[in-house]
Short mmCIF file of the C-alpha atoms (twelve columns), coordinates in Angstrom:
data_MODEL
# 
_entry.id   MODEL 
# 
loop_
_atom_site.group_PDB 
_atom_site.id 
_atom_site.type_symbol 
_atom_site.label_atom_id 
_atom_site.label_alt_id 
_atom_site.label_comp_id 
_atom_site.label_asym_id 
_atom_site.label_seq_id 
_atom_site.Cartn_x 
_atom_site.Cartn_y 
_atom_site.Cartn_z 
_atom_site.pdbx_PDB_model_num 
ATOM 1   C CA . ASN A 1   6.315   22.987  -15.252 1 
ATOM 2   C CA . VAL A 2   5.566   20.091  -12.913 1 
ATOM 3   C CA . ASP A 3   6.656   20.470  -9.295  1 
ATOM 4   C CA . TYR A 4   5.430   17.145  -7.867  1 
ATOM 5   C CA . VAL A 5   4.756   13.649  -9.130  1 
ATOM 6   C CA . VAL A 6   2.469   11.289  -7.231  1 
ATOM 7   C CA . HIS A 7   2.964   7.744   -8.494  1 
ATOM 8   C CA . LEU A 8   0.214   5.288   -7.546  1 
ATOM 9   C CA . ALA A 9   0.199   3.060   -10.620 1 
ATOM 10  C CA . GLY A 10  1.200   -0.576  -10.501 1 
ATOM 11  C CA . ASN A 11  -0.015  -4.126  -10.816 1 
ATOM 12  C CA . ALA A 12  -0.953  -5.952  -7.642  1 
ATOM 13  C CA . HIS A 13  -3.282  -8.668  -8.859  1 
ATOM 14  C CA . LEU A 14  -1.835  -10.330 -11.904 1 
ATOM 15  C CA . THR A 15  -2.734  -13.952 -12.543 1 
ATOM 16  C CA . LYS A 16  -1.191  -16.611 -10.336 1 
ATOM 17  C CA . GLU A 17  0.817   -17.763 -13.338 1 
ATOM 18  C CA . ALA A 18  2.374   -14.309 -13.826 1 
ATOM 19  C CA . ALA A 19  6.140   -14.364 -13.674 1 
ATOM 20  C CA . TYR A 20  8.255   -12.011 -11.635 1 
ATOM 21  C CA . SER A 21  9.296   -10.355 -14.911 1 
ATOM 22  C CA . GLU A 22  5.721   -9.077  -15.402 1 
ATOM 23  C CA . TYR A 23  5.597   -7.526  -11.939 1 
ATOM 24  C CA . TYR A 24  9.120   -6.167  -12.365 1 
ATOM 25  C CA . ARG A 25  8.259   -4.567  -15.723 1 
ATOM 26  C CA . ASN A 26  4.975   -3.071  -14.505 1 
ATOM 27  C CA . ASN A 27  6.056   -1.961  -11.028 1 
ATOM 28  C CA . THR A 28  9.826   -1.496  -10.981 1 
ATOM 29  C CA . VAL A 29  10.800  -0.552  -14.537 1 
ATOM 30  C CA . ALA A 30  7.796   1.744   -14.970 1 
ATOM 31  C CA . THR A 31  8.679   3.534   -11.716 1 
ATOM 32  C CA . LYS A 32  12.289  3.892   -12.844 1 
ATOM 33  C CA . LYS A 33  11.222  5.392   -16.177 1 
ATOM 34  C CA . LEU A 34  8.815   7.840   -14.558 1 
ATOM 35  C CA . ALA A 35  11.327  8.916   -11.906 1 
ATOM 36  C CA . THR A 36  14.045  9.364   -14.532 1 
ATOM 37  C CA . VAL A 37  11.822  11.623  -16.647 1 
ATOM 38  C CA . ALA A 38  10.716  13.527  -13.536 1 
ATOM 39  C CA . ALA A 39  14.352  14.135  -12.591 1 
ATOM 40  C CA . GLN A 40  15.202  15.272  -16.135 1 
ATOM 41  C CA . TYR A 41  12.435  17.865  -15.904 1 
ATOM 42  C CA . SER A 42  13.559  19.083  -12.454 1 
ATOM 43  C CA . VAL A 43  10.532  17.864  -10.528 1 
ATOM 44  C CA . GLU A 44  10.951  18.909  -6.883  1 
ATOM 45  C CA . LYS A 45  9.375   15.929  -5.160  1 
ATOM 46  C CA . PHE A 46  8.385   12.397  -6.153  1 
ATOM 47  C CA . ILE A 47  5.771   10.702  -3.976  1 
ATOM 48  C CA . PHE A 48  5.602   6.946   -4.433  1 
ATOM 49  C CA . VAL A 49  2.779   4.832   -3.043  1 
ATOM 50  C CA . SER A 50  4.294   1.400   -2.401  1 
ATOM 51  C CA . THR A 51  2.781   -1.277  -0.138  1 
ATOM 52  C CA . ILE A 52  3.058   -2.499  3.449   1 
ATOM 53  C CA . LYS A 53  3.636   -5.938  1.937   1 
ATOM 54  C CA . VAL A 54  7.256   -4.830  1.447   1 
ATOM 55  C CA . ASN A 55  7.578   -5.480  5.197   1 
ATOM 56  C CA . GLY A 56  5.935   -8.899  4.949   1 
ATOM 57  C CA . ASP A 57  2.556   -10.556 4.991   1 
ATOM 58  C CA . ASN A 58  2.118   -10.083 8.727   1 
ATOM 59  C CA . SER A 59  3.905   -8.507  11.652  1 
ATOM 60  C CA . GLU A 60  3.573   -11.354 14.138  1 
ATOM 61  C CA . SER A 61  7.330   -11.879 14.031  1 
ATOM 62  C CA . GLU A 62  7.816   -8.310  15.219  1 
ATOM 63  C CA . SER A 63  8.218   -7.933  18.975  1 
ATOM 64  C CA . ASN A 64  5.390   -5.415  19.273  1 
ATOM 65  C CA . PHE A 65  3.198   -7.064  16.611  1 
ATOM 66  C CA . THR A 66  3.189   -4.031  14.366  1 
ATOM 67  C CA . PHE A 67  5.438   -2.840  11.587  1 
ATOM 68  C CA . THR A 68  7.298   0.440   11.906  1 
ATOM 69  C CA . GLU A 69  9.478   2.432   9.536   1 
ATOM 70  C CA . ASP A 70  12.460  0.686   11.169  1 
ATOM 71  C CA . SER A 71  11.144  -2.844  10.606  1 
ATOM 72  C CA . ASP A 72  13.102  -5.142  8.339   1 
ATOM 73  C CA . VAL A 73  11.796  -5.657  4.843   1 
ATOM 74  C CA . ASN A 74  10.507  -9.100  3.985   1 
ATOM 75  C CA . PRO A 75  8.694   -9.039  0.642   1 
ATOM 76  C CA . ALA A 76  7.033   -12.442 0.333   1 
ATOM 77  C CA . ASP A 77  5.638   -12.395 -3.204  1 
ATOM 78  C CA . TYR A 78  6.416   -11.057 -6.664  1 
ATOM 79  C CA . TYR A 79  4.244   -7.987  -6.150  1 
ATOM 80  C CA . SER A 80  5.927   -6.858  -2.933  1 
ATOM 81  C CA . GLN A 81  9.387   -7.725  -4.271  1 
ATOM 82  C CA . SER A 82  8.810   -5.560  -7.345  1 
ATOM 83  C CA . LYS A 83  7.520   -2.664  -5.225  1 
ATOM 84  C CA . TYR A 84  10.558  -2.888  -2.939  1 
ATOM 85  C CA . GLU A 85  12.864  -2.862  -5.967  1 
ATOM 86  C CA . ALA A 86  10.969  0.206   -7.203  1 
ATOM 87  C CA . GLU A 87  11.568  1.943   -3.855  1 
ATOM 88  C CA . LYS A 88  15.310  1.297   -4.108  1 
ATOM 89  C CA . VAL A 89  15.512  2.493   -7.722  1 
ATOM 90  C CA . LEU A 90  13.553  5.626   -6.845  1 
ATOM 91  C CA . LYS A 91  15.857  6.480   -3.943  1 
ATOM 92  C CA . ASP A 92  18.925  6.094   -6.168  1 
ATOM 93  C CA . ILE A 93  17.503  8.333   -8.876  1 
ATOM 94  C CA . CYS A 94  16.369  10.980  -6.394  1 
ATOM 95  C CA . ARG A 95  19.741  11.099  -4.654  1 
ATOM 96  C CA . LEU A 96  21.590  11.313  -7.966  1 
ATOM 97  C CA . HIS A 97  19.402  14.168  -9.234  1 
ATOM 98  C CA . GLU A 98  18.696  15.944  -5.925  1 
ATOM 99  C CA . MET A 99  14.969  15.291  -6.238  1 
ATOM 100 C CA . ASP A 100 13.105  14.828  -2.958  1 
ATOM 101 C CA . PHE A 101 11.092  11.661  -2.415  1 
ATOM 102 C CA . VAL A 102 8.447   10.357  -0.066  1 
ATOM 103 C CA . ILE A 103 7.578   6.668   0.012   1 
ATOM 104 C CA . LEU A 104 4.267   5.634   1.537   1 
ATOM 105 C CA . ARG A 105 3.541   2.024   2.449   1 
ATOM 106 C CA . PRO A 106 -0.203  1.686   2.976   1 
ATOM 107 C CA . PRO A 107 -2.070  -1.521  3.785   1 
ATOM 108 C CA . LEU A 108 -5.276  -2.422  1.957   1 
ATOM 109 C CA . VAL A 109 -7.050  0.751   0.801   1 
ATOM 110 C CA . TYR A 110 -10.839 0.733   1.104   1 
ATOM 111 C CA . GLY A 111 -13.576 3.040   -0.099  1 
ATOM 112 C CA . ALA A 112 -15.961 3.443   -3.017  1 
ATOM 113 C CA . GLY A 113 -14.976 1.156   -5.868  1 
ATOM 114 C CA . VAL A 114 -12.841 -1.137  -3.713  1 
ATOM 115 C CA . LYS A 115 -11.731 -4.289  -5.508  1 
ATOM 116 C CA . ALA A 116 -9.871  -7.541  -4.913  1 
ATOM 117 C CA . ASN A 117 -9.944  -9.163  -1.458  1 
ATOM 118 C CA . PHE A 118 -12.012 -6.478  0.251   1 
ATOM 119 C CA . LEU A 119 -14.694 -6.684  -2.446  1 
ATOM 120 C CA . SER A 120 -14.751 -10.479 -2.092  1 
ATOM 121 C CA . LEU A 121 -15.187 -10.089 1.658   1 
ATOM 122 C CA . MET A 122 -18.058 -7.648  1.116   1 
ATOM 123 C CA . ARG A 123 -19.745 -10.099 -1.242  1 
ATOM 124 C CA . VAL A 124 -19.530 -12.871 1.343   1 
ATOM 125 C CA . VAL A 125 -20.955 -10.567 4.031   1 
ATOM 126 C CA . ASN A 126 -23.728 -9.497  1.676   1 
ATOM 127 C CA . SER A 127 -24.648 -13.144 1.057   1 
ATOM 128 C CA . SER A 128 -25.682 -13.450 4.741   1 
ATOM 129 C CA . MET A 129 -23.841 -16.774 4.891   1 
ATOM 130 C CA . PRO A 130 -22.691 -17.545 8.469   1 
ATOM 131 C CA . LEU A 131 -18.919 -17.329 8.742   1 
ATOM 132 C CA . PRO A 132 -16.989 -19.383 11.338  1 
ATOM 133 C CA . MET A 133 -14.297 -16.791 12.025  1 
ATOM 134 C CA . ALA A 134 -14.991 -15.674 15.585  1 
ATOM 135 C CA . SER A 135 -11.837 -17.348 16.885  1 
ATOM 136 C CA . LEU A 136 -9.494  -15.415 14.570  1 
ATOM 137 C CA . LYS A 137 -7.687  -12.826 16.669  1 
ATOM 138 C CA . SER A 138 -5.013  -11.301 14.440  1 
ATOM 139 C CA . ASN A 139 -5.560  -7.697  13.386  1 
ATOM 140 C CA . ARG A 140 -5.437  -6.331  9.857   1 
ATOM 141 C CA . SER A 141 -4.682  -2.734  9.003   1 
ATOM 142 C CA . PHE A 142 -6.599  -0.658  6.475   1 
ATOM 143 C CA . ILE A 143 -6.705  2.917   5.255   1 
ATOM 144 C CA . TYR A 144 -9.657  4.797   3.818   1 
ATOM 145 C CA . VAL A 145 -8.949  6.173   0.344   1 
ATOM 146 C CA . ASP A 146 -9.784  9.776   1.335   1 
ATOM 147 C CA . ASN A 147 -7.376  9.558   4.283   1 
ATOM 148 C CA . LEU A 148 -4.632  8.311   1.968   1 
ATOM 149 C CA . VAL A 149 -5.327  11.240  -0.361  1 
ATOM 150 C CA . ASP A 150 -5.089  13.613  2.611   1 
ATOM 151 C CA . ILE A 151 -1.700  12.143  3.553   1 
ATOM 152 C CA . ILE A 152 -0.485  12.550  -0.027  1 
ATOM 153 C CA . GLU A 153 -1.607  16.186  -0.009  1 
ATOM 154 C CA . LYS A 154 0.326   16.754  3.231   1 
ATOM 155 C CA . CYS A 155 3.419   15.163  1.642   1 
ATOM 156 C CA . ILE A 156 3.158   17.621  -1.231  1 
ATOM 157 C CA . SER A 157 2.699   20.706  0.917   1 
ATOM 158 C CA . SER A 158 5.239   19.951  3.651   1 
ATOM 159 C CA . ASP A 159 8.952   20.583  3.300   1 
ATOM 160 C CA . ASN A 160 9.582   18.499  6.436   1 
ATOM 161 C CA . LEU A 161 8.549   15.198  4.863   1 
ATOM 162 C CA . ASN A 162 11.303  14.863  2.287   1 
ATOM 163 C CA . ASP A 163 13.493  11.820  1.660   1 
ATOM 164 C CA . SER A 164 11.347  9.772   3.988   1 
ATOM 165 C CA . LEU A 165 9.430   6.538   4.265   1 
ATOM 166 C CA . TYR A 166 6.114   6.316   6.103   1 
ATOM 167 C CA . LEU A 167 3.862   3.403   7.008   1 
ATOM 168 C CA . VAL A 168 0.319   4.740   6.913   1 
ATOM 169 C CA . HIS A 169 -2.956  3.273   8.143   1 
ATOM 170 C CA . ASP A 170 -6.017  4.463   10.007  1 
ATOM 171 C CA . LEU A 171 -7.764  1.288   11.083  1 
ATOM 172 C CA . SER A 172 -6.479  -1.878  12.679  1 
ATOM 173 C CA . VAL A 173 -9.133  -4.452  13.416  1 
ATOM 174 C CA . SER A 174 -9.547  -8.209  13.814  1 
ATOM 175 C CA . LEU A 175 -11.282 -10.067 11.006  1 
ATOM 176 C CA . PRO A 176 -14.336 -10.944 13.161  1 
ATOM 177 C CA . ASP A 177 -14.714 -7.281  14.174  1 
ATOM 178 C CA . LEU A 178 -14.359 -6.167  10.565  1 
ATOM 179 C CA . LEU A 179 -17.002 -8.683  9.490   1 
ATOM 180 C CA . ARG A 180 -19.337 -7.436  12.238  1 
ATOM 181 C CA . GLN A 181 -18.844 -3.815  11.174  1 
ATOM 182 C CA . LEU A 182 -19.408 -4.681  7.511   1 
ATOM 183 C CA . SER A 183 -22.467 -6.726  8.414   1 
ATOM 184 C CA . ILE A 184 -23.984 -3.774  10.280  1 
ATOM 185 C CA . ALA A 185 -23.109 -1.299  7.530   1 
ATOM 186 C CA . MET A 186 -24.540 -3.593  4.863   1 
ATOM 187 C CA . SER A 187 -27.602 -4.657  6.932   1 
ATOM 188 C CA . SER A 188 -26.574 -8.288  6.568   1 
ATOM 189 C CA . ARG A 189 -26.793 -11.198 9.006   1 
ATOM 190 C CA . THR A 190 -23.381 -12.744 8.442   1 
ATOM 191 C CA . ILE A 191 -22.279 -12.587 12.086  1 
# 
């Protein structure tokens, strides 16, 4: 009696020594197993949260300096390769079993409980250590966790968003601007 599956699980930050087989098992094979079971139980729609890293580490090679749904894929590490393989497996299963899918490729997700690189950045800002990053001009995209949840809810409730891929973000900012905003929010003197 399940109509929709939202699949957000996966490993992004395994150790540097982790082999592709670990990412493949945790991200690709697990997605395949879940999608197969969902199809067997006649789930209507499978929503898979992938990663913008499937398109590459940065979009500077793109003519307009931003990725779109039509951009080429260029997974540059084991994590993004395994997520891209998961996308392909999911599409095959959904087409074979007439189950709708939506694939979302968000950038870094921030909000309460944020981990990994964003948490490290917050710790540096909180240390009030001066950072020599004012000359960095490239933008990074982010999405707030509640906004990602809202998008997922819209994917569930809309019949017009089936068998589709979407790149989602709500903030694109340069690293110096991000550091300034974090510094203000955290009452720090980093910048």
